C-alpha positions as CSV (number, residue, x, y, z in Angstrom):
1,X,-6.6,-10.5,-41.1
2,X,-7.0,-8.7,-44.4
3,X,-10.2,-7.1,-43.3
4,X,-8.7,-5.4,-40.3
5,X,-8.5,-2.1,-42.1
6,X,-11.5,-0.2,-43.6
7,X,-9.9,-0.1,-47.0
8,X,-9.3,-3.8,-47.1
9,X,-12.8,-4.5,-45.8
10,X,-14.3,-2.3,-48.5
11,X,-12.3,-4.1,-51.1
12,X,-13.5,-7.4,-49.9
13,X,-17.2,-6.2,-50.1
14,X,-16.7,-4.9,-53.6
15,X,-15.0,-8.1,-54.8
16,X,-17.8,-10.2,-53.3
17,X,-20.4,-8.1,-55.0
18,X,-18.6,-8.3,-58.4
19,X,-18.3,-12.1,-58.0
20,X,-22.1,-12.4,-57.2
21,X,-23.0,-10.2,-60.2
22,X,-20.7,-12.3,-62.4
23,X,-22.4,-15.5,-61.4
24,X,-25.8,-13.9,-62.1
25,X,-24.7,-12.7,-65.5
26,X,-23.3,-16.1,-66.5
27,X,-26.4,-17.9,-65.3
28,X,-28.6,-15.4,-67.2
29,X,-26.6,-15.6,-70.5
30,X,-26.6,-19.4,-70.3
31,X,-30.3,-19.5,-69.7
32,X,-30.9,-17.2,-72.7
33,X,-28.6,-19.2,-74.9
34,X,-30.4,-22.4,-73.9
35,X,-33.8,-20.9,-74.5
36,X,-32.8,-19.9,-78.0
37,X,-32.3,-23.5,-79.0
38,X,-35.2,-25.3,-80.7
39,X,-37.0,-27.4,-78.2
40,X,-37.1,-31.0,-79.6
41,X,-39.5,-33.4,-78.0
42,X,-37.9,-36.2,-76.1
43,X,-39.5,-38.8,-78.3
44,X,-38.0,-37.3,-81.4
45,X,-34.5,-36.8,-80.0
46,X,-31.9,-39.3,-81.2
47,X,-31.4,-42.2,-78.8
48,X,-28.0,-43.2,-77.4
49,X,-25.8,-45.4,-79.6
50,X,-25.5,-49.1,-79.1
51,X,-22.0,-48.6,-77.8
52,X,-23.3,-46.1,-75.2
53,X,-26.1,-48.5,-74.2
54,X,-24.3,-51.8,-74.1
55,X,-20.8,-51.0,-72.7
56,X,-20.9,-48.2,-70.1
57,X,-24.4,-49.1,-68.8
58,X,-23.6,-52.8,-68.7
59,X,-20.4,-52.2,-66.9
60,X,-22.2,-50.0,-64.4
61,X,-24.9,-52.5,-63.7
62,X,-22.3,-55.3,-63.4
63,X,-20.3,-53.2,-61.0
64,X,-23.3,-52.5,-58.8
65,X,-24.2,-56.2,-58.9
66,X,-20.8,-57.1,-57.7
67,X,-21.0,-54.5,-54.9
68,X,-24.4,-55.8,-53.8
69,X,-23.3,-59.5,-53.9
70,X,-20.2,-58.6,-51.8
71,X,-22.4,-56.7,-49.4
72,X,-24.8,-59.6,-48.9
73,X,-21.9,-62.1,-48.7
74,X,-20.7,-60.2,-45.6
75,X,-24.1,-59.1,-44.3
76,X,-25.7,-62.5,-43.9
77,X,-22.9,-64.2,-42.0
78,X,-22.7,-61.2,-39.6
79,X,-26.4,-61.3,-39.0
80,X,-26.3,-65.1,-38.5
81,X,-23.5,-64.7,-35.9
82,X,-25.4,-61.8,-34.1
83,X,-28.9,-63.3,-34.2
84,X,-28.5,-65.8,-31.2
85,X,-27.2,-63.0,-28.9
86,X,-29.9,-60.7,-30.1
87,X,-32.6,-63.3,-29.5
88,X,-31.2,-64.1,-26.0
89,X,-31.3,-60.4,-25.1
90,X,-34.8,-60.1,-26.3
91,X,-35.9,-63.2,-24.4
92,X,-34.2,-62.0,-21.2
93,X,-35.9,-58.6,-21.5
94,X,-39.3,-60.2,-22.0
95,X,-38.7,-62.4,-19.0
96,X,-37.7,-59.5,-16.9
97,X,-40.9,-57.6,-17.9
98,X,-43.0,-60.7,-17.2
99,X,-41.5,-61.1,-13.7
100,X,-42.2,-57.4,-13.0
101,X,-45.8,-57.9,-14.0
102,X,-46.1,-61.0,-11.9
103,X,-44.8,-59.2,-8.9
104,X,-47.6,-56.6,-9.3
105,X,-50.1,-59.3,-9.8
106,X,-49.7,-61.0,-6.4
107,X,-50.9,-57.8,-4.7
108,X,-54.5,-56.7,-4.6
109,X,-56.0,-54.7,-7.4
110,X,-55.9,-50.9,-6.8
111,X,-56.1,-47.8,-8.9
112,X,-52.3,-47.6,-8.8
113,X,-51.9,-51.4,-9.4
114,X,-54.3,-52.4,-12.1
115,X,-52.4,-55.6,-12.7
116,X,-53.2,-56.8,-9.2
117,X,-54.8,-60.3,-8.7
118,X,-54.5,-60.5,-5.0
119,X,-52.6,-63.7,-4.1
120,X,-51.6,-62.0,-0.8
121,X,-55.2,-62.0,0.4
122,X,-55.0,-65.8,1.0
123,X,-51.3,-66.5,1.1
124,X,-50.4,-63.7,3.4
125,X,-48.9,-60.2,2.9
126,X,-45.5,-61.7,2.3
127,X,-46.8,-64.9,0.6
128,X,-45.5,-67.0,3.5
129,X,-48.8,-68.7,4.1
130,X,-52.1,-67.6,5.5
131,X,-55.4,-68.7,7.2
132,X,-58.8,-68.6,5.7
133,X,-61.8,-69.1,7.9
134,X,-65.4,-70.0,6.8
135,X,-68.5,-71.7,8.1
136,X,-69.8,-75.1,7.0
137,X,-73.4,-76.0,6.4
138,X,-74.0,-76.5,10.1
139,X,-72.5,-73.1,11.0
140,X,-69.3,-74.6,12.4
141,X,-66.0,-72.8,11.6
142,X,-63.7,-74.4,9.1
143,X,-60.2,-73.3,8.2
144,X,-58.0,-73.6,5.2
145,X,-54.2,-72.9,5.2
146,X,-52.9,-71.6,1.9
147,X,-49.2,-72.6,1.6
148,X,-46.0,-70.6,1.8
149,X,-45.2,-69.6,-1.8
150,X,-41.7,-68.3,-1.0
151,X,-40.5,-71.9,-0.9
152,X,-42.7,-73.2,-3.8
153,X,-39.8,-74.5,-5.8
154,X,-38.7,-76.7,-3.0
155,X,-41.5,-79.1,-3.9
156,X,-42.1,-81.9,-1.4
157,X,-39.0,-81.0,0.5
158,X,-40.7,-77.7,1.6
159,X,-44.2,-79.1,2.1
160,X,-45.5,-78.6,-1.4
161,X,-46.6,-82.1,-2.1
162,X,-48.2,-81.3,-5.5
163,X,-45.2,-79.5,-7.0
164,X,-42.5,-81.6,-8.8
165,X,-41.9,-79.4,-11.9
166,X,-42.8,-76.0,-13.2
167,X,-45.6,-77.6,-15.1
168,X,-47.2,-78.5,-11.8
169,X,-47.3,-74.8,-10.8
170,X,-49.0,-74.0,-14.0
171,X,-51.6,-76.7,-13.4
172,X,-52.4,-75.7,-9.9
173,X,-52.8,-72.1,-10.9
174,X,-54.9,-72.9,-13.9
175,X,-57.1,-75.6,-12.5
176,X,-57.0,-74.9,-8.8
177,X,-56.4,-77.4,-6.0
178,X,-58.3,-78.1,-2.7
179,X,-59.7,-74.7,-1.5
180,X,-57.9,-72.8,-4.2
181,X,-60.2,-72.0,-7.2
182,X,-59.1,-72.2,-10.8
183,X,-57.7,-69.0,-12.2
184,X,-57.3,-69.7,-15.9
185,X,-59.9,-68.7,-18.4
186,X,-59.5,-72.2,-19.7
187,X,-61.2,-73.4,-16.5
188,X,-63.7,-70.6,-16.0
189,X,-61.1,-68.5,-14.2
190,X,-60.3,-64.8,-14.6
191,X,-56.7,-64.8,-15.9
192,X,-55.4,-65.3,-19.5
193,X,-52.4,-67.3,-20.4
194,X,-50.0,-64.3,-20.3
195,X,-51.1,-63.4,-16.8
196,X,-50.7,-67.0,-15.6
197,X,-47.2,-67.1,-17.2
198,X,-46.3,-63.8,-15.4
199,X,-47.4,-65.2,-12.0
200,X,-45.5,-68.5,-12.5
201,X,-42.3,-66.7,-13.6
202,X,-42.4,-64.4,-10.6
203,X,-43.2,-67.2,-8.1
204,X,-40.3,-69.3,-9.6
205,X,-37.9,-66.3,-9.4
206,X,-39.0,-65.4,-5.8
207,X,-38.9,-69.0,-4.4
208,X,-35.6,-69.8,-6.1
209,X,-34.0,-67.1,-3.9
210,X,-35.0,-69.2,-0.8
211,X,-34.5,-72.7,-2.1
212,X,-31.0,-74.1,-2.8
213,X,-30.4,-75.1,-6.4
214,X,-29.8,-78.7,-5.3
215,X,-33.4,-78.9,-4.1
216,X,-35.0,-76.6,-6.7
217,X,-37.5,-78.7,-8.7
218,X,-38.3,-75.6,-10.9
219,X,-34.7,-75.1,-12.2
220,X,-32.9,-78.3,-11.4
221,X,-34.0,-81.3,-13.5
222,X,-32.1,-83.7,-11.2
223,X,-34.0,-82.4,-8.2
224,X,-37.3,-82.7,-10.1
225,X,-36.5,-86.2,-11.2
226,X,-35.5,-87.2,-7.6
227,X,-38.8,-85.8,-6.3
228,X,-40.8,-87.6,-8.9
229,X,-39.0,-90.9,-8.2
230,X,-39.6,-90.5,-4.4
231,X,-43.3,-89.8,-5.1
232,X,-43.5,-92.9,-7.3
233,X,-41.9,-95.0,-4.6
234,X,-44.5,-93.9,-2.2
235,X,-47.2,-94.9,-4.6
236,X,-45.6,-98.3,-5.0
237,X,-45.4,-98.7,-1.2
238,X,-49.2,-98.1,-1.0
239,X,-48.9,-94.6,0.5
240,X,-50.6,-91.5,-0.9
241,X,-48.2,-90.2,-3.5
242,X,-49.2,-86.7,-2.7
243,X,-48.5,-86.9,1.0
244,X,-45.4,-84.9,2.0
């Protein structure tokens, strides 16, 4: 508001210039006065007194010590309370990423899908089962029928006579079964442990959408125990425990 007129504006400019020149003059005079003093080496300058060393510095260090102790007294309990939730979030994120990789793995390998393993080649485009034909030594056609993986967690209730727990899924994938070859590098297969884990997590996630929790041997321990008991009863009765 003061600078609305030319006179007031000019006055402000002059006052600013004088202020700047004043600062320069004070700085220059102070520097000259400081330079005129004899330069005493640091090692020859008198040290602080015992009072200056012992009291203010000690109080300062003690004060910072109290601040740091108070900080850690609050910090550690807060981190202890937040750690379980943080770990759970990280675990869920890792599981989600693993399932996404497993979903890609069931499809054939392509330039766009370099995680592909190709489960759909045998188990059908929708993993609902397929047919594999081959010729025996005599040239006669033989057939294999890879099972429906969308109901894998139903175990014997959905025709998967070898599946009673999640561990059984790992075993079948790693070691193979019947016409299915082994896939784990532990058994001369092509997949490492992480790839096997990705596939299992995806198969469990997918099949659990089609199998009621009451019958889900992958997620429900009671269903798993019941399937194992029924299988043991078949064995005791002289039947093939693996028959559906």
